[in-house]
ROMARTI-172378 format. One line per 10 residues: number of its first residue (from 1); for each residue x, y, z of C-alpha. Coordinates in pm, 1 decimal, padded with zeros to 6 digits, always signed. Layout:
<sites>
NUM> X Y Z  ...
</sites>
This chain:
<sites>
1> +06327.1 +09809.7 +08889.0  +06477.0 +09592.8 +09158.5  +06839.0 +09487.1 +09134.8  +06871.0 +09147.1 +08972.0  +07127.3 +08878.9 +09029.0  +07258.9 +08725.1 +08709.1  +07478.8 +08420.2 +08676.0  +07465.1 +08339.9 +08308.9  +07812.3 +08433.5 +08190.3  +08148.8 +08460.2 +08355.4
11> +08263.3 +08806.4 +08256.1  +08626.2 +08704.1 +08219.3  +08524.8 +08447.0 +07961.0  +08310.4 +08710.0 +07797.2  +08606.4 +08937.8 +07751.2  +08827.0 +08658.1 +07618.3  +08564.9 +08583.9 +07357.6  +08534.0 +08954.5 +07287.5  +08894.1 +08974.7 +07177.6  +08779.1 +08817.2 +06851.9
21> +08588.2 +09056.6 +06633.2  +08295.8 +08903.4 +06451.2  +08492.7 +08953.3 +06127.5  +08739.3 +08697.5 +06261.9  +08458.9 +08448.7 +06320.8  +08285.2 +08459.4 +05984.3  +08384.8 +08557.8 +05627.0  +08420.0 +08924.2 +05539.4  +08132.2 +08993.5 +05297.6  +07778.3 +09126.7 +05306.2
31> +07598.7 +08801.2 +05400.3  +07813.7 +08773.2 +05713.3  +07597.2 +09031.8 +05891.3  +07292.4 +08811.0 +05847.7  +07493.4 +08515.6 +05974.1  +07621.3 +08703.2 +06280.6  +07268.6 +08797.8 +06385.2  +07085.6 +08480.2 +06296.6  +07127.1 +08303.3 +06630.8  +07161.2 +08420.8 +06989.8
41> +07504.7 +08261.0 +07030.3  +07665.5 +08451.4 +06742.1  +07487.4 +08775.3 +06832.8  +07619.6 +08741.7 +07186.6  +07972.8 +08716.1 +07047.3  +07908.2 +09039.9 +06862.8  +07790.1 +09198.1 +07190.5  +08119.4 +09093.7 +07347.6  +08301.2 +09252.3 +07053.3  +08140.2 +09583.3 +07146.0
51> +08264.3 +09540.2 +07503.3  +08613.1 +09438.6 +07391.6  +08710.9 +09795.4 +07302.1  +08700.3 +09911.0 +07663.8  +09045.1 +10047.5 +07753.7  +09290.9 +09841.2 +07952.8  +09322.4 +10106.4 +08222.7  +09452.4 +09860.7 +08480.7  +09784.9 +09858.1 +08295.5  +09975.1 +10186.4 +08350.5
61> +10146.4 +10145.8 +08016.6  +09811.2 +10152.8 +07840.0  +09624.4 +10409.6 +08051.1  +09657.3 +10762.7 +07908.2  +09533.1 +10917.5 +08230.9  +09780.6 +10730.5 +08450.8  +10114.3 +10783.8 +08278.1  +10063.0 +11109.2 +08088.1  +10047.6 +11336.2 +08393.5  +10295.8 +11406.1 +08675.8
71> +10194.1 +11157.2 +08944.6  +10444.1 +10884.8 +08853.8  +10777.6 +10869.5 +08674.5  +11011.6 +10605.4 +08541.2  +11372.5 +10530.2 +08467.5  +11434.4 +10610.9 +08102.6  +11491.4 +10433.9 +07869.3  +11213.0 +10211.5 +07990.1  +11267.0 +09882.8 +07809.8  +11365.5 +09714.0 +08136.6
81> +11086.7 +09855.4 +08353.9  +10810.2 +09624.5 +08238.0  +10586.0 +09923.3 +08157.7  +10516.6 +10022.2 +07797.5  +10687.0 +10345.1 +07694.0  +10423.5 +10506.6 +07469.6  +10192.0 +10670.1 +07723.6  +10478.9 +10787.7 +07944.3  +10626.9 +10962.8 +07641.3  +10317.9 +11185.5 +07632.1
91> +10426.7 +11315.5 +07974.3  +10768.2 +11389.1 +07823.1  +10615.9 +11605.9 +07549.8  +10683.7 +11361.4 +07265.7  +10335.2 +11370.9 +07108.4  +10338.8 +11416.6 +06730.6  +10115.1 +11424.3 +06422.6  +10294.3 +11165.3 +06208.8  +10239.0 +10874.2 +06447.5  +10040.2 +11001.9 +06747.2
101> +10097.2 +10834.0 +07080.7  +09795.9 +10658.9 +07232.3  +09598.1 +10692.7 +06910.9  +09232.1 +10621.9 +06982.8  +09117.3 +10791.8 +06661.3  +09235.9 +10523.6 +06419.9  +09418.1 +10293.3 +06661.8  +09788.2 +10247.6 +06726.5  +10065.6 +10325.1 +06974.5  +09867.5 +10173.9 +07263.3
111> +09537.7 +10325.4 +07149.0  +09233.5 +10135.6 +07023.6  +09039.0 +10225.6 +06703.7  +08734.5 +10387.0 +06861.0  +08560.7 +10484.0 +06539.9  +08572.3 +10115.5 +06451.4  +08423.5 +10047.4 +06796.9  +08141.0 +10290.7 +06722.9  +08074.7 +10129.3 +06384.7  +08057.4 +09787.0 +06548.7
121> +07810.4 +09924.4 +06802.7  +07601.1 +10065.2 +06518.2  +07606.0 +09730.9 +06338.6  +07484.5 +09559.0 +06653.1  +07202.7 +09807.4 +06712.5  +07091.1 +09789.3 +06349.6  +07080.4 +09407.9 +06339.1  +07007.9 +09266.1 +06685.0  +06637.2 +09277.3 +06602.4  +06695.0 +08998.8 +06349.6
131> +06801.9 +08735.5 +06603.2  +06535.3 +08464.7 +06597.5  +06600.2 +08282.8 +06926.7  +06652.2 +08582.2 +07154.8  +06404.0 +08668.4 +07428.8  +06272.0 +09022.8 +07393.7  +06379.0 +09131.0 +07742.5  +06735.4 +09018.6 +07670.4  +06736.2 +09186.1 +07329.5  +06634.2 +09513.9 +07492.4
141> +06895.2 +09477.9 +07764.0  +07169.3 +09418.1 +07508.9  +07057.7 +09722.2 +07310.0  +07078.7 +09940.3 +07621.2  +07427.2 +09810.9 +07697.1  +07552.8 +09887.3 +07347.0  +07393.8 +10233.0 +07349.9  +07594.1 +10298.5 +07665.0  +07914.9 +10164.3 +07509.4  +07863.2 +10376.3 +07199.6
151> +07819.7 +10681.7 +07423.7  +08128.0 +10593.1 +07627.6  +08353.8 +10552.1 +07323.1  +08240.7 +10887.1 +07185.3  +08290.9 +11053.6 +07523.7  +08640.4 +10909.6 +07536.7  +08715.0 +11056.0 +07192.6  +08568.0 +11398.2 +07276.2  +08765.9 +11416.0 +07597.3  +09083.6 +11337.1 +07402.9
161> +09027.3 +11516.9 +07072.0  +08748.8 +11768.9 +07125.7  +08493.6 +11787.2 +06841.0  +08454.5 +11459.3 +06651.7  +08248.5 +11325.0 +06361.9  +07925.9 +11172.8 +06493.7  +07858.7 +10837.0 +06329.5  +07495.2 +10798.8 +06426.8  +07447.9 +10512.7 +06181.8  +07678.3 +10327.2 +05950.0
171> +07701.8 +10453.4 +05595.3  +07567.8 +10225.7 +05319.6  +07827.9 +10026.2 +05129.1  +07737.9 +10212.5 +04811.6  +07822.6 +10553.2 +04963.4  +08026.4 +10780.3 +04739.2  +08382.3 +10889.5 +04826.5  +08251.5 +11232.4 +04920.8  +07980.0 +11092.5 +05147.7  +08232.5 +10905.7 +05359.7
181> +08437.6 +11221.0 +05421.5  +08265.1 +11313.2 +05745.6  +08295.6 +11647.6 +05923.3  +08378.2 +11705.9 +06287.7  +08068.7 +11831.3 +06470.9  +08061.1 +12127.9 +06714.8  +08132.9 +12040.8 +07076.9  +07780.6 +12114.3 +07199.0  +07634.6 +11874.8 +06942.9  +07883.5 +11605.6 +07045.0
191> +07791.7 +11629.3 +07412.4  +07419.5 +11649.1 +07336.4  +07437.0 +11331.0 +07130.4  +07635.9 +11143.4 +07396.0  +07381.9 +11240.2 +07661.9  +07092.9 +11141.5 +07433.8  +07242.8 +10793.0 +07391.6  +07281.7 +10757.4 +07767.1  +06926.8 +10878.0 +07827.1  +06796.7 +10617.5 +07585.4
201> +06992.7 +10344.6 +07763.5  +06877.2 +10463.9 +08107.3  +06512.6 +10469.4 +07998.4  +06523.0 +10107.5 +07882.4  +06335.7 +09916.1 +08151.9  +06531.0 +09598.0 +08076.8  +06864.1 +09751.2 +08175.5  +06927.6 +09618.5 +08529.8  +06949.1 +09878.7 +08803.1  +07244.8 +09697.6 +08951.4
211> +07410.5 +09357.9 +08940.7  +07442.0 +09199.6 +09281.2  +07654.2 +08903.9 +09374.3  +08019.0 +08816.6 +09356.1  +08262.3 +08874.8 +09076.7  +08211.9 +08548.0 +08890.0  +07861.8 +08633.6 +08766.6  +07824.6 +08932.0 +08533.3  +08018.6 +09203.3 +08708.8  +08139.4 +09458.4 +08458.3
221> +07820.5 +09455.5 +08252.5  +07644.5 +09789.3 +08217.0  +07371.6 +09885.2 +08465.3  +07143.8 +10181.4 +08516.1  +07362.2 +10297.4 +08806.7  +07666.2 +10293.7 +08576.6  +07483.3 +10484.1 +08304.1  +07360.0 +10755.2 +08542.2  +07710.4 +10796.4 +08682.7  +07863.9 +10829.3 +08336.9
231> +07598.3 +11082.7 +08237.9  +07695.2 +11289.2 +08543.7  +08062.3 +11277.4 +08447.5  +07985.4 +11367.4 +08085.0  +07786.9 +11675.4 +08189.0  +08050.1 +11786.5 +08443.2  +08308.7 +11757.0 +08166.4  +08090.5 +11954.3 +07924.7  +08052.6 +12231.9 +08184.2  +08424.8 +12250.5 +08262.7
241> +08635.4 +12539.3 +08125.9  +08816.6 +12344.9 +07852.8  +08487.9 +12243.1 +07690.6  +08279.7 +12543.3 +07792.7  +08445.4 +12842.3 +07629.2  +08729.1 +12867.7 +07880.3  +08988.5 +12998.5 +07633.8  +08830.8 +13120.4 +07311.1  +09152.7 +13303.0 +07223.7  +09326.7 +12973.3 +07153.2
251> +09057.6 +12712.0 +07108.2  +08901.4 +12848.7 +06793.2  +08858.3 +12613.6 +06503.4  +08641.0 +12625.7 +06191.9  +08586.3 +12353.8 +05937.1  +08600.1 +12415.5 +05561.8  +08232.2 +12513.1 +05568.3  +08300.2 +12793.4 +05814.3  +08137.5 +12628.3 +06119.1  +08291.1 +12707.5 +06458.4
261> +08368.0 +12378.8 +06635.1  +08465.8 +12495.5 +06984.8  +08242.5 +12685.5 +07223.6  +08341.9 +13049.8 +07229.1  +08170.7 +13166.5 +07551.0  +08092.2 +12992.1 +07881.6  +07738.0 +12878.2 +07957.0  +07681.0 +12878.1 +08336.9  +07363.7 +12671.1 +08296.4  +07577.3 +12372.8 +08204.0
271> +07687.6 +12351.6 +08567.9  +07324.3 +12349.7 +08678.2  +07250.8 +12057.5 +08442.9  +07561.9 +11880.5 +08566.3  +07460.7 +11924.0 +08931.4  +07113.0 +11786.1 +08856.3  +07263.8 +11482.1 +08683.4  +07505.2 +11423.4 +08971.6  +07223.6 +11443.9 +09226.3  +07017.0 +11191.7 +09030.7
281> +07314.9 +10957.0 +09000.3  +07405.1 +10985.0 +09369.6  +07048.9 +10928.5 +09490.9  +06997.0 +10632.2 +09259.7  +07331.3 +10472.4 +09345.3  +07278.2 +10509.0 +09718.9  +06929.6 +10358.4 +09683.9  +07100.4 +10057.2 +09524.7  +07331.2 +10021.6 +09824.2  +07637.3 +10198.3 +09685.3
291> +07847.9 +10413.2 +09916.0  +08199.6 +10452.7 +10050.0  +08376.9 +10125.4 +10116.5  +08508.0 +10016.6 +10455.0  +08743.9 +09728.4 +10521.7  +08548.8 +09411.4 +10588.2  +08831.4 +09170.0 +10655.3  +08910.8 +08980.9 +10970.2  +08986.5 +09191.7 +11275.7  +09281.2 +08962.3 +11347.0
301> +09462.8 +09146.9 +11069.9  +09401.8 +09489.7 +11220.6  +09626.7 +09625.3 +11494.5  +09437.7 +09944.9 +11566.0  +09228.3 +10220.6 +11410.5  +09535.1 +10367.4 +11236.7  +09591.6 +10054.1 +11032.1  +09219.5 +10000.0 +10983.7  +09174.5 +10345.3 +10827.6  +09454.3 +10268.3 +10585.4
311> +09284.8 +09940.3 +10496.6  +08954.3 +10122.4 +10439.0  +09134.2 +10335.2 +10182.4  +09342.4 +10063.8 +10018.8  +09060.1 +09813.8 +09982.9  +08825.8 +10079.0 +09841.0  +09029.1 +10031.2 +09523.3  +09141.7 +09670.5 +09544.4  +08850.8 +09482.3 +09706.2  +08699.4 +09266.6 +09434.6
321> +08402.3 +09110.5 +09613.2  +08107.8 +09300.6 +09757.9  +08278.4 +09637.2 +09715.3  +07990.5 +09882.3 +09748.9  +08205.2 +10169.2 +09623.8  +08277.5 +10040.3 +09273.6  +08014.9 +10168.1 +09032.2  +08190.7 +10024.0 +08729.8  +08479.8 +09779.0 +08721.1  +08668.8 +09698.5 +08401.9
331> +08666.8 +09322.2 +08422.7  +08860.4 +09309.5 +08096.0  +09143.6 +09488.2 +08277.7  +09258.6 +09292.7 +08580.2  +09552.7 +09390.8 +08795.7  +09737.6 +09066.2 +08840.8  +10107.5 +09045.4 +08759.7  +10122.0 +09423.4 +08718.8  +10101.0 +09456.3 +09097.9  +10465.8 +09353.7 +09116.9
341> +10557.8 +09677.6 +08945.8  +10391.6 +09880.0 +09222.9  +10545.2 +09708.9 +09526.5  +10902.9 +09709.4 +09658.9  +11103.0 +09426.8 +09806.8  +11019.2 +09418.7 +10178.3  +11144.5 +09065.5 +10244.9  +11486.2 +08928.4 +10162.7  +11498.4 +08679.5 +09877.6  +11644.3 +08618.8 +09535.3
351> +11616.2 +08961.9 +09379.1  +11770.8 +08841.7 +09058.9  +11451.8 +08669.4 +08947.8  +11311.6 +08979.3 +08779.2  +11017.4 +08810.7 +08614.3  +10858.6 +08695.3 +08940.2  +10967.0 +08922.2 +09226.6  +10840.6 +09268.5 +09325.3  +11011.9 +09544.6 +09129.2  +10856.3 +09876.8 +09229.1
361> +10916.7 +10045.0 +08893.6  +10607.7 +10269.7 +08902.5  +10744.4 +10562.9 +09102.0  +10529.3 +10839.2 +09255.4  +10690.5 +11179.6 +09215.5  +10793.7 +11411.5 +09494.4  +10525.6 +11649.8 +09369.1  +10256.8 +11384.7 +09414.7  +10376.8 +11319.3 +09769.9  +10364.7 +11688.7 +09857.9
371> +10008.0 +11713.6 +09729.1  +09876.3 +11503.1 +10015.0  +09735.4 +11691.2 +10313.1  +09873.5 +11712.8 +10663.1  +09698.7 +11512.4 +10933.6  +09480.3 +11820.6 +10989.5  +09339.0 +11789.8 +10638.8  +09524.4 +12090.0 +10493.9  +09778.6 +12152.5 +10217.0  +10131.3 +12178.7 +10355.6
381> +10152.7 +12553.9 +10302.9  +09831.8 +12628.7 +10494.3  +09874.7 +12422.4 +10811.6  +09980.4 +12637.4 +11109.6  +10197.6 +12354.7 +11238.2  +10395.9 +12342.0 +10913.3  +10449.3 +12710.4 +10842.6  +10817.0 +12806.7 +10850.6  +10939.3 +12446.3 +10871.4  +11136.3 +12256.7 +10610.7
391> +10969.9 +11937.8 +10494.7  +11318.4 +11808.2 +10403.8  +11447.5 +11824.1 +10762.2  +11560.3 +11487.7 +10900.6  +11357.2 +11344.0 +11189.1  +11404.3 +11024.6 +11393.3  +11087.6 +10820.8 +11441.4  +10962.4 +10768.3 +11796.3  +10721.0 +10513.6 +11942.2  +10433.5 +10748.8 +11859.0
401> +10522.5 +10716.0 +11488.3  +10555.7 +10336.9 +11484.4  +10253.5 +10268.3 +11262.2  +10380.1 +10512.6 +10997.2  +10760.7 +10515.1 +11020.9  +10983.3 +10244.4 +11165.6  +11073.8 +10338.3 +11522.6  +11430.8 +10464.9 +11556.8  +11474.5 +10519.1 +11182.2  +11553.3 +10853.2 +11020.0
411> +11346.3 +11002.4 +10739.6  +11229.8 +11348.7 +10636.3  +10959.3 +11556.6 +10803.3  +10759.2 +11523.6 +10481.1  +10676.1 +11167.9 +10590.6  +10540.6 +11258.8 +10935.7  +10199.3 +11389.9 +11039.5  +10042.5 +11337.6 +10699.5  +09685.9 +11235.8 +10619.1  +09598.3 +10862.8 +10617.2
421> +09555.8 +10865.1 +10238.4  +09927.7 +10928.7 +10203.8  +10021.9 +10631.3 +10419.7  +09764.3 +10411.6 +10245.2  +09876.2 +10509.1 +09894.8  +10253.3 +10561.1 +09899.4  +10546.9 +10346.2 +10004.4  +10849.0 +10547.3 +10118.3  +11193.1 +10491.0 +10264.5  +11162.5 +10386.2 +10631.5
431> +10784.3 +10380.0 +10599.6  +10580.7 +10091.9 +10742.1  +10436.9 +09861.4 +10475.5  +10158.0 +09664.1 +10639.6  +10066.6 +09336.4 +10472.2  +10185.3 +09202.3 +10135.3  +10437.7 +08964.4 +10285.8  +10421.0 +08654.4 +10500.4  +10445.3 +08727.4 +10872.9  +10340.5 +09088.5 +10811.9
441> +09975.1 +09053.3 +10916.3  +09947.8 +08883.6 +11253.1  +10133.2 +09147.0 +11447.2  +10037.4 +09235.5 +11801.8  +10030.8 +09587.0 +11934.1  +10323.0 +09498.8 +12161.9  +10568.6 +09362.1 +11908.5  +10471.0 +09628.2 +11655.0  +10685.3 +09867.6 +11857.4  +10996.1 +09665.0 +11780.2
451> +11043.8 +09425.9 +11490.8  +10686.1 +09330.8 +11414.6  +10602.1 +09516.3 +11094.0  +10813.1 +09533.6 +10781.1  +10923.1 +09860.5 +10629.5  +11072.6 +09999.1 +10308.1  +11452.7 +10025.4 +10296.4  +11511.5 +10236.4 +09989.3  +11863.8 +10376.1 +10013.0  +12144.6 +10263.2 +09787.3
461> +12242.5 +09901.7 +09847.6  +11943.8 +09828.3 +10071.5  +11667.5 +09571.1 +10033.4  +11409.6 +09792.2 +09860.6  +11653.6 +09999.4 +09656.7  +11767.4 +09980.1 +09297.3  +11895.8 +09639.9 +09192.6  +12109.3 +09622.0 +08879.2  +11995.2 +09791.8 +08561.6  +11641.8 +09652.3 +08551.0
471> +11326.4 +09816.1 +08679.7  +11338.1 +10023.9 +08997.3  +11177.0 +10329.3 +09153.5  +11351.3 +10634.4 +09016.0  +11209.8 +10853.3 +09296.7  +11236.9 +10597.9 +09584.3  +10854.6 +10593.2 +09626.2  +10610.8 +10311.6 +09542.1  +10236.2 +10292.1 +09467.8  +10105.9 +10098.2 +09768.3
481> +09747.1 +10196.2 +09686.1  +09718.4 +09960.4 +09389.1  +09854.6 +09650.1 +09562.7  +09588.9 +09424.4 +09709.5  +09676.8 +09349.4 +10070.8  +09645.0 +08976.1 +10000.6  +09915.7 +08983.6 +09734.4  +10213.7 +08843.1 +09922.1  +10583.3 +08803.1 +09871.5  +10696.6 +08449.3 +09955.0
491> +11039.3 +08425.6 +10123.3  +11075.4 +08053.3 +10050.3  +11006.8 +08092.9 +09679.2  +11129.9 +08413.6 +09512.7  +10793.4 +08511.2 +09373.7  +10484.8 +08719.9 +09443.0  +10153.6 +08539.5 +09488.3  +09915.0 +08776.6 +09317.7  +09558.1 +08840.5 +09433.8  +09407.5 +08986.2 +09117.4
501> +09125.5 +09241.1 +09103.0  +08945.2 +09438.8 +08831.8  +09026.6 +09801.4 +08759.4  +08774.9 +10031.5 +08938.1  +08694.6 +10275.3 +08658.4  +08426.8 +10461.9 +08854.5  +08403.7 +10485.9 +09234.1  +08143.6 +10655.5 +09452.6  +08413.5 +10887.1 +09591.1  +08460.8 +11016.6 +09236.2
511> +08086.3 +11075.0 +09198.5  +08056.4 +11253.9 +09534.9  +08337.8 +11491.1 +09442.3  +08191.5 +11555.0 +09097.3  +07863.6 +11645.8 +09268.3  +08037.4 +11884.6 +09506.7  +08221.7 +12045.8 +09216.1  +07906.7 +12095.9 +09010.2  +07714.9 +12240.8 +09306.8  +07995.0 +12482.0 +09386.0
521> +08031.5 +12600.1 +09026.6  +07654.6 +12642.9 +08994.5  +07599.3 +12838.4 +09316.2  +07917.1 +12883.6 +09518.1  +08002.0 +12747.9 +09861.3  +07726.3 +12617.1 +10086.5  +07706.0 +12342.2 +10348.7  +07547.2 +12125.0 +10078.6  +07866.7 +12156.4 +09872.7  +08100.6 +12062.7 +10155.8
531> +07868.0 +11781.8 +10267.1  +07981.5 +11563.3 +09976.5  +08347.3 +11653.6 +10017.4  +08324.2 +11581.5 +10389.5  +08182.6 +11233.3 +10326.5  +08505.6 +11151.4 +10146.1  +08722.5 +11327.2 +10406.1  +08556.3 +11145.7 +10695.8  +08634.8 +10806.7 +10542.8  +08990.3 +10936.3 +10485.7
541> +09029.9 +11006.1 +10857.1  +09069.1 +11384.9 +10838.1  +08852.8 +11670.7 +10973.6  +08577.0 +11835.4 +10773.0  +08658.8 +12121.7 +10538.5  +08519.4 +12373.3 +10786.7  +08694.3 +12222.5 +11089.3  +09031.4 +12199.7 +10913.9  +09035.5 +12551.9 +10780.5  +08875.5 +12727.9 +11077.3
551> +09078.1 +12559.1 +11351.1  +09413.5 +12457.4 +11204.3  +09489.2 +12675.5 +10904.0  +09659.6 +13008.1 +10847.2  +09344.7 +13129.1 +10667.9  +09024.6 +13056.4 +10865.2  +08712.7 +13070.9 +10651.0  +08915.6 +13016.1 +10333.6  +08646.8 +12785.3 +10192.9  +08370.3 +13046.5 +10209.8
561> +08360.2 +13149.6 +09842.0  +08334.1 +12974.9 +09507.5  +08694.9 +13027.2 +09396.5  +08855.7 +12897.9 +09715.1  +08612.5 +12609.6 +09747.4  +08698.9 +12522.8 +09388.3  +09065.5 +12500.3 +09489.7  +08976.3 +12273.1 +09782.0  +08764.0 +12042.9 +09564.5  +09036.2 +12020.9 +09301.5
571> +09291.8 +11927.4 +09566.3  +09050.8 +11676.8 +09717.9  +09011.5 +11500.2 +09383.5  +09388.7 +11497.7 +09338.8  +09441.8 +11324.2 +09673.1  +09144.3 +11089.5 +09683.2  +09181.5 +10970.0 +09322.8  +09562.0 +10973.3 +09302.6  +09717.8 +10701.4 +09084.8  +09380.2 +10610.0 +08933.6
581> +09422.3 +10798.2 +08606.0  +09195.0 +11093.2 +08687.8  +09440.5 +11379.3 +08742.6  +09543.3 +11405.0 +08377.0  +09184.9 +11443.3 +08256.8  +09091.7 +11671.5 +08546.4  +09382.1 +11911.9 +08489.4  +09289.2 +11934.5 +08123.9  +08917.4 +11995.4 +08171.0  +08995.5 +12254.3 +08442.8
591> +09228.2 +12426.8 +08193.3  +09513.6 +12424.8 +08446.5  +09743.1 +12158.0 +08299.0  +09968.2 +12421.1 +08138.0  +10053.0 +12594.0 +08466.7  +10389.3 +12546.8 +08638.6  +10233.4 +12383.0 +08944.1  +10093.6 +12109.1 +08723.5  +10223.3 +11966.3 +08394.0  +10453.7 +12252.0 +08299.4
601> +10715.5 +12225.0 +08571.3  +10996.7 +12011.3 +08712.8  +10963.8 +11648.0 +08818.6  +11171.4 +11553.2 +09123.9  +11262.1 +11246.2 +09326.1  +11516.2 +11171.9 +09598.6  +11880.0 +11089.7 +09524.0  +11845.6 +10711.3 +09510.5  +12218.1 +10655.0 +09453.0  +12306.5 +10768.4 +09806.1
611> +12333.4 +10566.2 +10127.2  +12332.8 +10816.2 +10413.6  +12008.4 +11007.6 +10485.2  +12173.4 +11349.7 +10454.8  +12267.5 +11275.7 +10093.0  +11972.6 +11053.1 +10004.0  +11710.1 +11311.9 +10098.0  +11820.8 +11564.6 +09842.7  +11573.3 +11646.6 +09563.3  +11702.4 +11543.3 +09222.0
621> +11562.4 +11687.4 +08900.2  +11436.9 +11404.7 +08680.3  +11273.4 +11603.2 +08402.8  +11135.5 +11944.3 +08311.6  +10786.2 +11886.1 +08178.2  +10651.2 +12107.0 +07903.0  +10276.7 +12121.9 +07841.4  +10176.8 +12364.6 +07565.3  +09825.7 +12486.1 +07494.5  +09808.3 +12252.5 +07196.4
631> +09851.9 +11955.2 +07431.5  +09501.3 +11996.2 +07570.7  +09380.2 +11799.1 +07268.9  +09562.2 +11515.3 +07096.6  +09650.4 +11552.7 +06729.5  +09469.5 +11366.7 +06455.3  +09713.7 +11154.9 +06258.6  +09829.8 +11336.2 +05945.0  +09736.6 +11046.8 +05718.4  +09374.8 +11070.6 +05839.5
641> +09360.8 +11435.2 +05727.6  +09503.2 +11340.1 +05389.2  +09238.6 +11070.5 +05341.8  +08948.7 +11284.6 +05464.6  +08999.8 +11641.0 +05349.0  +08690.2 +11755.6 +05540.1  +08869.2 +11701.2 +05871.2  +09058.5 +11989.7 +06030.6  +09351.2 +11949.0 +06269.7  +09333.9 +12050.7 +06635.6
651> +09470.6 +12395.9 +06732.5  +09847.4 +12416.6 +06752.5  +09916.8 +12095.0 +06562.5
</sites>
């Protein structure tokens, strides 16, 4: 089917309408179902209700993948940071069974009630056939969309809780108390059902292959490309160690009928199925014109290839129009005012106006900064040029560094000779911050060597540093990656003019790396595996896997087996998808979250209370994270177990 351009509904309006459940529109009794599905207009509102449960991942305080890991940290207590505390408390080990944080099982503490979402999807699917003034092609399209949403909500629950009850259809109102006490189903059955729903949606010929056009049409609606991509991610997740018998010694759980709910032994064929699904998704998406994004703005804003590469990487996330990399954008989750919490002050102004000026409270950790590669595309400990050198040594920037670090300024070696993704994603003390302020675009190559470009001044008492007791970066770093380059700080009016964009839930870079991972796990290293990693690395401005390791590393040929290539792919996902909420879920499915290098170790930043570089660049312990084996799956709220005695709690809780 050819891609179709649709301009019927503005998706933002759709999501505003969706905030009202149909039960808020009509009375709560049996005849209301007939009323809701009598006319197209009311049925469409019910469709939007099904969409309304999509998570608000563009808000760090509501995104369990963003704040629950080790990529960012905050000043605690957090009531003055502007970011909700609940998800960040998961990273601090404060999860509990009485009132679970980020509760997507029954809803609460920044979680949505996803079993209610599934029931609403079931109601729609069971009744949309009754709408009298609905064209058949549109009816079928809506059904495919809701099948996808039902699959997505169940995938979200499985990823968070493991085995879940499968509500394939809503129970009749006359069901007995015992009939409503549903059992959790074994993991394999959960994944099989999710994939079956996606397959049904994909096979529906009325589901559009893609939606072309600009954002104010129907961007955010489900397409065949989206469904194939989600199917690939579901199968990669199912094949991963956490869900594929990776630790049967701990993850053993039986219900009160004696059924084993977790997989007890790995099935290598799951990686083969995952690789096949990834290949299908990649080929279909590329046939629809999807691929890796490159900056398409005016060349007058670009000084040289160094800045342009950074813009390729920044706009891959933030570009809202004609972004060929975004497979699925959450148009119900727009990054508007929240951008202020990612960016520092880089222009003087009235810093006391906390509700309108940049605040920079979302702080990347020192660990996240060290994850990024060197400019040779290697981890710090494997680059020949870095061996035996301290990354905390102070270095004065020269003219050769002027597009990364302000010439003549002193910062640590850690900030020099790093990959472009680091400079595109992270703001750091004395680091150049291109764009995002008036007079910070039209800079010539000549005056860029002196006072042309603005930079972060993060030491105590300086422009970008902590101001008062309100929000600030507790590590001295900022998340540049999530700030659209057109969002500007106005020196005449103490405010940020926000250029809003929708949260990119699924990018092609993510899909390419999933494909590489599945291929490697299914058959080990081959040029076909590294091909997909190298596509991402080329856009990132670093050498290929083979070139980096063979010519610049301490271990040539390191990539030439499954285990080492696995390490490279994992690191590649960490760097490419940093600050997008993926690391938390990846570490869990890889069964590595509990290791000291990940979520079971110290969190550091620089000493932000100091003025001189010798004292400022001293690692300060912010927190010692503790991630136990039980934390791989969230607990079911205790009251749910008391209501439904057929449910069993997750291991360790």
